[in-house]
N, C-alpha and C positions, 0 to 999 in steps of 0.2 A: 162902706164909709160910715163912721160913727155919726149918729144923729146929733151929738153934742159938739161936733167940729165947728170951728168958726170959719172954716174955709170950705170951698167946694172945688171939685175937680172938673175940668172942662177938657174934653177930647176934641181936638181940631183936626179935621181931615177933609179932603175934597170929596165931591160927589162922584162916585165911580160906578162903572158897570161890573157885575160879578159874573164870571163864566164858570162852566162846570169843571169838576176835578176828578181825582181818582179815589182809591179806597180809604176808609176811615181808620188809619193807623198813624202813629207818630211820624211827623214829616222830617224834622231836623234833629241832628244830634247836637251835643254840646258844642262841637267845633264848627258845625255848618248850619247857618241859620238862613231862613228865607229872606230874600232881598225885596224891597218894595218895587212895585211896577211890573209884576209878573202875574200871569193867570194861566190856568190850564183847564182843559176839558177832556172828557173821557167816555169810553163805552166798553162794556164787558162783552166779549165774544165767547159764547159757550160752545165748546166742541167736544165736551166729555173727556178732556185731557186731565189725567190724575197726577202724573209726575212730569210736569212740564219741564222741558230743557230748552234747547236752542230754537231760534226762529230764523226764517229766511224770507227775503223779499224778492219777488219776481216783478220788476217794474214794467217789463215788456207786456206781460199777460195779466197784470193787475191782480196778483195773488200774494198772500202771506201764508207761510207754512209754519207749523209748530210740531215739535217732536214730543211724544209721550213715551217715557221709559219705564212705566210701571211693570214690575215683574210679577210672577205668580208666587204665592206663598201656600205651602201645603203643611197641614198639621197632622202629626202622627200620634195616635192614641194607643198606648200599650195595654195589654191585658193584665188586669190586676190579679195578683196571686196571694196577697196578704194585706194587712192594714196599711202598710207603707212600702210594699214591694210589687214589682211588675215583671212580667216575662219579657225580656228584651228581644225575643224572637217572634213574638205574636203581637200583631198590631193592626190597626186600620188607618188608612190615610184619606184625607179629604182636602180639596182645594178650598182654603178659607178666604183667600184674596186672589181672585183671578187676575191674570195679566191683561192690561189694556193697551199693550204696546202698539203704537200706530203713529202715523203722521197725518195731521189734519190741515185743511186749507180753507181760507176765506177769501172773498173778493175784497180788494182794497178800494173798490169803487163805492160799494154800499154795505160792506161788512156782512153780507149774507154768507152762510155756510155753504161750501162748495163740495168737499169730498173728504172722506176718511180712507186712508191706506192702512189696512190692518197688517200687523206683523205676526199675529198670534198663530197663523197657519204655517209659518215658515219653520223648517227643521232647525233645531238648536244644534249646538256643537255635540251634544250627547245623543243626537239622532231622533229626538222626540219633539213634538210641538209644545208651545208655551204652556198651555193649560192641561196637558195630558198627564204629566208626571214631573216630579222634582227628585233629583238624586240627592239623598241625604248624605252628609259627610260620615266617614267611618267612625267618627267619635260620637255620633248621635246615639242616644239611649234614653231610657225612661227618666233618669235623674231622680229628683225628689218629688216630682209631681205626676209622673206617668205620661206626660205630654211633651212632645218636642215639635219644633217647626223649622222649616228651611225654605229658601226661595231659589229661583233659578236665575238670579241676577248675573251670575258669572258665566252661564252657558247659553242664555237665551238671546234672541235677536231683538233687543229693546233699544230703539233709536234714541240716542242722546243728542248727536249733532245733526244738522240738516243744512244743505246748501242747494241752490238751483241755478241751472243755466237756462234762462228763458228764451234763448235765441235758437234753440234746436227745433227741428221739424220732423214730421213723419215721412214715410216714403213718397207720399203724394205731394209733399211740399207744404203741408199745413202746419201751423205752429203746434209743437208738442214738446214742452219743456222737459229737460232731463233733471231728475232729482237724485241727490247724493245724500245718503244717511250714514252716520257712523254709530255703530253699536259698541260703546266704550268698554263695557265690562267683558264682553266676549271678543272684543277686538276684531270685528268684521266690518265690512263696508258694503252697502247695497247701492246699486245704480239702476234706475228704471225710468221709464217714460211716464209722464203725468197722466196720460190717457189710459194707463193700465195699472194693475196692482203689482206690487213687488212679488217676485217668484224666487224659488230656491236658486235658480240659475243666475239670478241677478246679484247674489251675495258672494263677495270675494272673501275667502277664508285662507287660502293657501298662497304662498309665494310662487313665483314662476318655476321653481324646482319641484313643485308638487308635494313637498314634504314639510317645509317650515311654515310657520304662520306668516301671512303677508304683512300683518301689523301686530304691534304689541302696545297695550294701553292706548288704543287709538282714540283720537279726539279731534275736534275743531276742523271740520272740513271747510274749505273755501273753494270757489269755482272761478276759473278764468274763462269768461264767456266769449272772449275774442279768439282764444286758442282752443277752446273746448277741452280744457284739462281740469282735473280736480286735484287738490293738495290736502293731504291728511297727515297729521302728526302721529308718530309713535313715540310716546313719552318715555324717556329714561334720562335721569339727571346727568349721567355720564356718557351715554352712547346713543342718544335718541336720533331719529331720522324723520324726514318729511318725504312722503311718497308722492310722486307725480303719476297720476292715473289718466289714461286716455278715455274720454267718456264714450266714444264710439265703440271701442273694442273691449272696454271694461278691464283693461290690463294695466298693471303697474309697469311703467316704462323707465322709471328712475327712482333711486333713493338718494336724498341729499343729507349728508351727515350734519346734524345740528343738535349736539348734546343739550339736553334740558329744554328743548323747544316745547312750549306748552300752549301757545296760541298763535293764530295767524291773522294777518290783514293783507290785502292785495291792492296794488295800483295797477289796474288792468291796462291803462293807457301807456304806462311806461314799462310794463312787464317786470315789475318789482314786487317781490314777496317780502313782507316783514314778519319776522318770527320773534315773539317775546319768549323769554326763557324762565325756567324755574330750576335753578342749579343748586349745587352744594356750597356755593360761595356766599359771602355776606350780602352781596347785592346781585341783581340780574341785569340783563342787557337786552337790546333789540338787535337782531341780526338782519342784515340787508342781503337779499338773495336776488341775483340777476337771472331771470328765467331764460334769457337768451343764451346763457352759458351752460344750461342744463343739458347733459348728454343723454339723449333718450336711447333705449335699447331694450334688452330683456335681462334685467338683473336677476341673479339666481335667488337672492334673499336680501334681507335688510342689511346684512353685513357687506354686501356687494355694492359699496357706495363711494369708493375712493375716487372714481372718475369725476364725481360731482362736488368734491370739497371746494374746487375753485369757483363754484357758483356763488359761494358765500363771499361777497366782495367787501363787506364793511361791518363793523360792530359799533354800537353806540357806547356812550359813557354809561356809568352805573345808573340804574333806575331802581324802583322798589322791588320787593320780593314777589315772585310768582306773577309775572307781568303778562297780561292778556291784552293785545294791541287792537287799536282802531285807527284808521287812516283818514286824515283830512287833506284832500287834494288841493283845496283852495289855500289854506294856511300853510300847507306843506309841513304838517306836523303829524307825529304818531303819538296818540294818547295811550297809556298803558294802565289798565286796571290792576293795581298791585294788591292781589287778594290777601297775601300774608301780612303786608304792612298797613293795609287799610288806607292807602293813598292812591292818587292818580298822578302819574308823571307825564310831562309834556316834553317830547323829544323833537328837536328841529331836524327834519330830513331834507332840507333844501341844500343841495350840493354847493350852491352859490353863496350860502350864508356863512358868515364868520363863526356862527355857533353850530355849524353842521354836526349832527350826531350827539349834541350835548343835551342833557336834561335841563331845560331852561326854566322849568317851574314844577313844583309839587303842590297838588291841590288836596284838600281834605274833603272827602265826600260825606254824605249823611249816614252812611253805613259801611259795610264791607264790600268793596267793588268786585264784581265777578265778570263783567263783560262791558265793552265800550261800543257805542255807535256814534257816528258823526253825521250831522246834517250840514253839509258845507254851504248850501244855498242860504240858509237862515242863520248860519253861524252859531249853531248850538251843538253841544256835546252831551251825551247821555251815558251814565254808568248805572248798570243794574246792580244794586247794592244788596247782596244776599242777606246779610245779617240784620239790616235795618228795615227790611220789608219796604223798600223805597227805591225810586229811581232818582238819582241826583242829576240836575241839569246845570251845565256850565256855559257861560258866554265865551264862545271861541275867539272873540276879538280881544277879550281881557284875560281869558283863562281863569275866571272867578266863578265860584259857586253862586248860583242865583236862586235855585228853587229845589225843594225836595218833594217828589210826587209819591204819595203812599200807594202801595200795591196790595192786591188781594191776598197775597201770600209772600213767601220768600222769593224775591226777584232773582231770576237766573240769567236771563238774556234779554237784550233789547236790540231792535233793528229799526231803521227809518225808511219810509217810502219817500224816495227823492222828490217826486213831483208835488206831493201834497204836504210833506213835512210831518205827516202823522207817524208817531213812534209806536211800536208794538212791543209789549213786554210779556214774557212768559214767567210764570211763578209756580211755586209748589204750595199746596195746602199745608196747614200747620200741623203736619205729622199724622193726621187722621188717614186711615187706610181707605182708599178708593173714594175720597172726597174730591170732586173735581175743582180745579182752580181755573178761572177763565183767563183766556188771552185778553190783555187789555190794550186798547188803542187810545192814545191821547195826543193832544195838540197843545203846544206851549206858545203863549203869546206875550210879547212885550207890550207895555202900555203905548209905546210910541207907534206900534203897528196898528192901533185902533184909531179910526178916523174920529176926530172930535166934532161934536155938534153943538148947537145952541142949547141952552137950558130949555127943557120942555119935554114933549113926548118923544119917545123913541121913533126913529124914522121908519117908513114903510118897507125899507130894504130888508128888515129882519130884526128879530129880538137881539138885544145886545148879547154878543157871544163870540165864539171863536170864528176866525175867518173860514169861509167854506163856500161851496156852491149855493145857488139861490135857495132860500128856504121860505117858510110861511111868514107873512107879515107879523110883526110883534105887537103885543098889546101896549097901549099907552102907559107910560110910566112917569113918575115924578122927575124932577130935574136930574138928568142923567146924560149919558154919552150915547150918541146914535150908534147903533151896532151895525157891523157889516152883515152880509148875507149869512144865513145859517146853513148847516149841513143838509144836503139832500137826503142823507140817511136819517136825519132827525136825531142823531145820537151824539154828535160832537158840539151841539149848541143847546144843551139843557141850561137855558139862561135864566138869570134873575134880572129883575127890572133895574134896580139901582141900589146903591148902598149909601146911606147918609149918616152922619154923626152929629148929634145934638147933645151938648152937655156930656154926660158920661154914658149915654145910650146910643147904641148902634141901631139904626132903623133900616130895614130891608124888606123887600117884598118876596114872599115865599111862593114858589110855583105850586105848592101842595103841602100836605102834611109832612113834617120832618123836624129835624133839630139843627139849630144854628149854634156854632161855637165861634167865639171871638177872642183873640189873644193879642195883647200888645207886648212886644218884646224889644228890649234894647240890648243888642248883642245876644249874649247867652241868657240874660236875666228876663224873667217874666215880670212885667210891671203890673199888668191888670188882665183879668180874663172874665169871661162869663158865658152863659149859654141860655137858650130859650127854645121852647118847642112850639111849633105851629101845628094846629089841628086841621087846618085847611089852607087853601091858597089865600093870600092876603098879606098885608103889611104887619110885621112883628118887630118888637124892640128887644134888643139884648142889652142888659145892664152890665157894665163892666165893674168888677169889684177889684180893688187894689190889693195886691199881695203884700206880705211883710216886707219883702225887698223893695216893692214899689213905694210903700209908705216911707221907708227910710230914704229912698232917693228923692221923693217929692217933698220931704221935709226941708230940703235945701233949695231946690229949684224945679222948674218944669222939666219934663222928660220927653225927648223925641225918640221915636223908634219905628218899628214896623207893625202895623195892625194887620193880622191875618184873620179873615172871616171865611168859614166853611159851612156848607149845608149838606146834611145827610138825610135823604128821604126816609120816611117811616118804613119799618119792616125790612130795612136793608142795612148793610154794613159798609156801603159804598158812598163816599162823598160825591155829591152831584154838582157842587159848585165851590170854588175857592178863589180868593183874590187877596193879594198882599199889597198894601199901600202905605205911604208915609203917613205918620200921625204924630200928634203931640199931646201929652197929658199935662195940663197946667193947673196950678193952684191959684185961685183968686179969692179975694174977700167977698163975703156974701153981701 
């Protein structure tokens, strides 16, 4: 603000509690902006995953699984024969980036690391293990540098997809979940018990005729834990199939013809499978598959699928391109992450509805949606937005975008633990080789969900923060909102005491050293922003400076918008707290 101004700017907002958040990257795109009245909290779960892909929740045994598809890279150095020539027949090879292919698991009760299932010892399609050798293409040669590199992405068993049946047992009757992984690039499927490590005998490569591949461009496993079946897509825009696999025998017992099937979601209670497509047409659809109509047997190969064409009982109206579905059993909707269109479609799948199988709404996310997860109990929908390094959150009651949650890397997949509502997102590091990206756990809260208290100290129930099991009593704070109990793991309630706005300064108590950022936006336009660094725990003030667009808007009248405040601890890149609230920037005479 100019010191010669005859007016001053006053920011008006209520006193609010601030709860923790996710990673420090841009939250919202130009089309999707944070809505006031929402908070989120987070924790990073380090499992050594480098190339994170899909996640899976086992609500029965309280586990979350994540797949790591990192292949091995080998560098070949040719013997030099002249200033710029090399002998193409003489060279040395070295593994420069080892494969970290594995599936890791964490407890969803306290987020402790449970186990890693390594795939690097499994035989690849070329008969060697992941880090022992890489077959170079026939076109490889010294080129202009004398150095060439290749990886085993296409031949190795690197898990991309993961699913779990938490209801299976061992021979003694004790719980022993069954895990299903899909190795997309090599088009194999592994099925094994959680109490053991995957072995070569657990990997399905050949069809029942013993000659043809069992799958092609395999992806997206889902599990029917009521019938103990797994479903795996073999993607082909014109002739794709969905394999039904018996988990006990590890045999493919049916192929369902669904050209272009690219993603799956299941209604286990009704026995309905939803398949989103990525076809050669201008738009895609959602296929409805009645699993009770699937004829099980011993199909010779993928082409042996005619008997199950009748299991595809309905097709939705057009949705966006490259549709990856998620199912809402309460709202009776299928949400599709339209990866190619950068939209999310909402499809009515209630047979009793007049809009059955229609695309009733299209939502704009904060990035490029790659996967969908639904929390039916809390009425929230999540899309992992790969391009924006963000997870978009939608209100399932209104189907409106409400919040963008930044992630540690490019968000690949998201899944929700049904009892707690905690969402887990896998991501990939920003292109750096063998730089681990953590699995992130976060909880989203509406302001209406927070119990309101009298002005004064925070109650002894816990520091203001996300809802969770009983935590340690919180420190006294200025006029604020009494917080619910904190997380027993101490990770989903990294809480700040309160947020106050006086004049053009935002006052907030820091839990320790770190940086605050505050931004006031009206729609797509940033009206004012500011930042401040705390050297230690205590109260700090962030001064908001008006942007050019803000000055122009304020020249005419006061501006109402959304104030978003975030806190990033020192020596980290992860936001520890964020809150969005309604605010008003006014101009008044001095």
